[in-house]
C-alpha positions in Angstrom: -39.7 -289.6 117.4 -36.1 -288.5 116.4 -37.0 -287.2 113.5 -40.1 -285.2 115.1 -37.6 -283.9 117.9 -35.1 -283.2 115.2 -37.9 -281.1 113.2 -38.8 -279.3 116.4 -35.5 -278.2 117.0 -34.8 -277.1 113.4 -38.2 -275.0 113.6 -37.2 -273.3 117.2 -33.5 -273.0 115.4 -35.1 -271.0 112.5 -37.4 -268.8 114.8 -34.1 -267.9 116.9 -32.4 -267.1 113.7 -35.1 -264.8 112.3 -35.3 -263.4 115.6 -31.7 -262.5 115.5 -31.7 -261.4 112.0 -34.7 -258.8 112.8 -34.3 -258.1 116.4 -36.7 -258.3 119.2 -39.9 -256.7 119.2 -40.8 -254.2 122.0 -42.9 -251.4 123.0 -41.5 -248.0 122.5 -42.9 -244.8 124.2 -41.7 -241.8 125.9 -42.7 -240.6 129.1 -44.6 -237.4 128.0 -47.1 -240.0 126.6 -49.8 -240.6 129.2 -50.4 -244.2 127.2 -46.9 -244.9 128.3 -47.8 -245.8 131.8 -50.7 -248.1 130.7 -51.5 -251.0 128.4 -53.3 -249.2 125.1 -54.1 -250.5 121.6 -52.4 -247.5 120.6 -49.2 -248.0 122.5 -46.8 -248.1 119.6 -44.0 -250.7 118.8 -40.6 -251.2 117.4 -38.2 -254.0 115.7 -35.3 -253.6 117.9 -31.9 -253.6 115.9 -29.9 -256.7 116.2 -27.6 -255.4 118.7 -30.8 -254.6 120.9 -31.3 -258.0 122.6 -33.6 -256.7 125.3 -36.7 -254.9 125.9 -36.6 -252.1 128.7 -38.7 -250.3 131.2 -37.2 -247.1 132.7 -39.2 -245.8 135.6 -39.0 -242.6 137.0 -40.2 -242.1 140.6 -41.1 -238.5 141.6 -40.4 -238.3 145.4 -41.4 -235.5 148.1 -39.6 -236.3 151.4 -40.1 -240.1 151.6 -43.6 -240.2 149.7 -43.4 -241.1 146.2 -46.2 -238.8 144.5 -45.9 -240.2 141.2 -44.4 -242.2 138.2 -43.4 -241.7 134.5 -41.9 -244.3 132.2 -40.2 -244.7 128.9 -40.3 -247.9 127.0 -37.7 -249.0 124.3 -35.2 -251.6 123.2 -32.0 -252.1 124.8 -28.8 -253.2 124.2 -26.2 -255.4 126.5 -24.5 -252.0 127.3 -27.8 -250.2 128.2 -27.5 -247.7 131.4 -28.8 -250.1 134.4 -27.2 -253.0 132.9 -27.2 -256.1 134.9 -29.3 -254.1 137.6 -33.0 -254.5 137.3 -33.6 -252.3 140.1 -30.5 -250.0 140.2 -31.6 -246.5 141.3 -30.2 -243.4 139.7 -31.2 -240.5 142.4 -31.3 -237.1 140.8 -31.6 -234.0 143.0 -34.5 -232.6 141.5 -33.9 -228.9 141.6 -35.3 -226.1 144.0 -38.6 -227.4 143.8 -38.2 -230.0 146.6 -38.8 -233.0 144.4 -36.6 -235.9 144.0 -36.4 -238.0 140.7 -35.5 -241.6 141.5 -34.6 -243.9 138.1 -35.2 -247.5 137.6 -34.6 -250.1 135.1 -36.0 -253.3 133.9 -34.8 -255.6 131.1 -36.8 -258.5 129.6 -35.9 -260.7 126.5 -39.1 -261.5 125.1 -41.3 -259.8 122.2 -43.1 -257.3 123.7 -42.3 -258.2 127.4 -42.0 -254.3 128.4 -45.8 -254.1 128.1 -47.2 -251.7 130.9 -48.5 -253.9 133.9 -51.9 -253.0 135.7 -49.8 -251.9 138.3 -48.3 -249.0 136.4 -51.5 -247.6 135.9 -51.9 -246.5 139.6 -48.8 -243.9 138.7 -51.1 -242.0 136.6 -52.9 -240.7 139.5 -49.8 -240.0 141.3 -48.5 -238.1 138.1 -51.4 -236.0 137.8 -51.1 -234.8 141.5 -47.3 -234.3 140.8 -48.6 -232.4 137.7 -50.6 -230.1 139.8 -48.5 -229.9 142.7 -45.4 -228.6 140.5 -47.8 -226.2 138.9 -49.0 -224.9 142.0 -45.7 -224.7 143.3 -44.0 -222.7 140.2 -46.7 -220.3 140.2 -46.7 -219.5 143.9 -42.8 -219.3 143.5 -42.7 -217.1 140.8 -45.5 -214.8 142.3 -43.4 -214.7 145.4 -40.2 -214.1 143.5 -41.7 -211.6 141.4 -43.2 -209.5 144.4 -40.8 -210.1 147.3 -37.1 -210.3 147.1 -35.8 -211.5 150.5 -33.1 -209.5 152.3 -29.7 -210.1 150.6 -27.6 -208.2 153.1 -27.6 -204.8 151.3 -27.1 -202.1 153.1 -29.8 -201.2 155.3 -32.0 -198.1 154.6 -34.7 -198.1 156.6 -36.1 -194.8 158.6 -39.1 -196.2 160.0 -41.3 -199.0 160.4 -43.3 -200.2 157.3 -42.8 -199.8 153.5 -40.4 -197.1 152.0 -39.0 -196.6 148.4 -35.6 -197.6 147.7 -35.7 -197.3 143.8 -38.2 -196.1 141.3 -39.8 -199.6 141.2 -38.7 -201.2 144.2 -40.0 -200.5 147.9 -38.3 -202.1 151.3 -40.0 -203.5 154.0 -38.9 -202.3 157.2 -39.4 -204.2 160.5 -38.2 -203.3 163.9 -36.3 -206.1 165.6 -34.9 -205.5 169.2 -35.3 -202.3 168.9 -33.1 -202.1 165.4 -35.0 -201.3 162.1 -34.0 -203.8 159.6 -35.0 -204.4 156.0 -36.6 -207.9 155.7 -37.6 -207.9 152.3 -38.3 -205.8 149.0 -41.5 -205.2 146.8 -41.1 -204.9 143.1 -43.6 -202.8 141.5 -45.4 -203.9 138.4 -44.8 -202.8 135.0 -46.2 -199.3 134.3 -46.2 -198.6 138.5 -43.5 -196.7 140.4 -42.9 -196.4 144.0 -44.1 -193.4 145.8 -44.3 -193.0 149.8 -43.8 -196.7 149.8 -46.6 -197.7 147.8 -46.9 -199.0 144.0 -48.8 -196.4 142.1 -49.8 -195.4 138.7 -50.1 -191.9 139.5 -47.8 -189.3 138.7 -44.6 -189.6 140.4 -42.1 -186.6 139.7 -39.1 -188.1 141.2 -39.4 -191.3 138.9 -41.5 -189.9 135.8 -39.5 -187.0 135.1 -36.0 -187.8 135.7 -35.0 -188.8 132.0 -37.3 -186.2 130.5 -35.9 -183.3 128.7 -36.7 -179.9 130.4 -39.3 -178.1 128.1 -38.1 -174.5 128.4 -40.9 -171.9 127.5 -39.1 -168.8 128.8 -35.6 -167.7 129.7 -34.9 -168.0 133.7 -33.9 -170.2 136.4 -36.8 -172.9 137.4 -36.9 -175.8 140.0 -36.7 -179.2 138.4 -39.9 -180.7 139.1 -39.2 -184.0 140.5 -35.6 -183.2 142.3 -34.7 -180.7 145.1 -31.0 -181.4 144.4 -31.2 -179.8 140.5 -32.5 -176.9 138.8 -32.7 -175.7 135.0 -31.5 -172.9 133.4 -33.4 -171.7 130.3 -31.3 -169.8 128.0 -31.9 -168.3 124.6 -30.5 -170.0 121.7 -28.9 -168.2 118.6 -31.6 -165.8 117.0 -33.9 -165.9 120.3 -36.7 -167.9 119.0 -36.2 -171.0 121.3 -34.6 -172.0 124.7 -31.9 -174.4 125.7 -32.3 -176.4 128.9 -29.3 -176.5 130.9 -29.5 -178.7 134.2 -27.5 -177.8 137.1 -26.6 -180.1 140.1 -26.7 -178.8 143.5 -23.7 -178.9 145.7 -23.7 -181.6 148.2 -26.0 -181.2 150.9 -28.0 -178.2 149.4 -31.1 -177.8 147.4 -33.2 -175.6 145.1 -34.2 -172.4 146.7 -37.3 -171.2 144.6 -37.1 -167.6 146.1 -33.0 -167.1 145.2 -33.7 -169.5 142.2 -30.4 -171.0 143.3 -29.1 -174.1 145.6 -29.3 -172.3 148.8 -31.2 -174.2 151.0 -30.1 -176.8 153.5 -31.4 -180.1 152.4 -32.3 -181.1 156.0 -34.7 -178.2 156.0 -36.5 -179.7 153.2 -39.5 -182.5 153.4 -38.5 -185.3 151.5 -42.3 -186.3 150.8 -42.5 -182.9 149.1 -41.3 -181.8 145.3 -40.2 -178.3 144.3 -43.5 -178.2 142.4 -46.8 -179.9 143.2 -47.7 -182.9 141.7 -49.6 -182.6 138.6 -52.9 -184.9 139.4 -54.9 -183.4 136.5 -54.9 -181.4 133.5 -54.9 -177.4 134.5 -57.8 -175.2 133.8 -55.9 -172.1 134.5 -52.0 -171.5 135.1 -50.9 -171.8 138.9 -48.6 -169.7 140.7 -45.6 -171.3 142.5 -46.1 -171.2 146.0 -42.5 -170.3 146.8 -41.9 -167.5 144.4 -45.2 -166.5 142.5 -42.7 -165.0 139.8 -42.7 -168.7 138.7 -46.3 -170.0 137.1 -47.0 -173.4 135.9 -49.3 -175.7 133.6 -50.1 -179.0 134.1 -50.5 -180.7 130.6 -49.7 -184.2 128.8 -45.9 -184.4 128.0 -45.4 -185.5 124.4 -46.3 -189.4 123.8 -45.4 -190.3 127.5 -49.0 -189.2 128.2 -47.7 -187.9 131.7 -48.9 -184.6 132.8 -45.8 -182.3 133.6 -45.9 -178.8 135.0 -44.7 -176.7 132.1 -43.1 -173.6 133.9 -42.8 -170.0 132.7 -41.8 -166.7 134.5 -43.5 -163.1 134.8 -41.1 -160.8 132.9 -39.1 -157.9 134.8 -39.2 -159.9 138.0 -43.1 -159.4 137.9 -45.8 -161.7 140.1 -48.3 -163.8 138.8 -52.2 -163.8 139.8 -55.2 -164.5 138.2 -53.9 -164.7 134.8 -51.6 -161.7 134.9 -47.9 -160.6 135.5 -47.8 -157.7 137.5 -44.0 -156.4 137.0 -42.3 -154.8 139.7 -41.5 -152.0 137.4 -44.8 -149.4 137.7 -46.5 -148.8 134.3 -45.8 -152.4 132.7 -48.5 -155.3 132.8 -48.4 -158.1 131.1 -51.4 -160.9 130.0 -50.3 -164.4 130.0 -53.7 -165.7 128.2 -52.4 -165.6 125.1 -49.2 -167.7 125.8 -48.7 -171.0 124.1 -46.9 -174.1 125.7 -44.0 -174.9 123.4 -44.0 -178.9 124.2 
């Protein structure tokens, strides 16, 4: 009897020696693996290192407010100094971020082969995790859309002139609300790519102030011309050496003044100019015939695409000798001189 007992002890000792030599056998999977939350024949196992004498389950609870909305798991080998050591239910609370989701981390350890297998209860975490996943996706989509289209008031200068929407920049509109008798900017709208802000609305139509501000003025003939998108500038076209082409020089008006088409200089008070208008009417479609500038018919223009931009642009000309344009003919002030413009080409 004693001999049998000794043999059993030797056998158990040999098993322990083998286990200590080869290490514990544990389930090993990461939280991104859906099978890590439930028992599955495909759940991988691993032979632990001799120094890793425990199997571990790391549970991550996703909490919104006080409600647990899902669980995820890691399973692996663990050494004696592993995180959560000696604390089977130690909580590592992490402020989730600005999604409002808090993550609680718990640890469980055991010291038998494959003792960190998923329990039936952990399978219930899958539904919670799916709920969490859908919740996070919807939250991020709503948040990204809201952030892209509306930036909350951040204390910048309030430029509201009237209730409603007004353009602040080429791709930004301000949301202006009257609060206690005071106009207040409560937010901003950002126009999508390919749009610009015109009269408080994001549009793909021609917007002279934004579309023309960085374009080189295409001089067709000498003279002073209005900048097609900015009252506070005008353009002087002067012949280059040899007189075969023209150079455009942009002139900025003095503060408080705007371009006057009659004088062809900055002699207009800006307060007398409607900010919703432009020096030249917007080109909404290609011209079939040249159009005279309303304020000064000695200048006429043709709406045509500008280079590769494919935006309609008003190419401007002047009648020689200070004449006026009408129905395809420049009539100069000097008698006996007439100039047809039907053959004039646009030099883009």
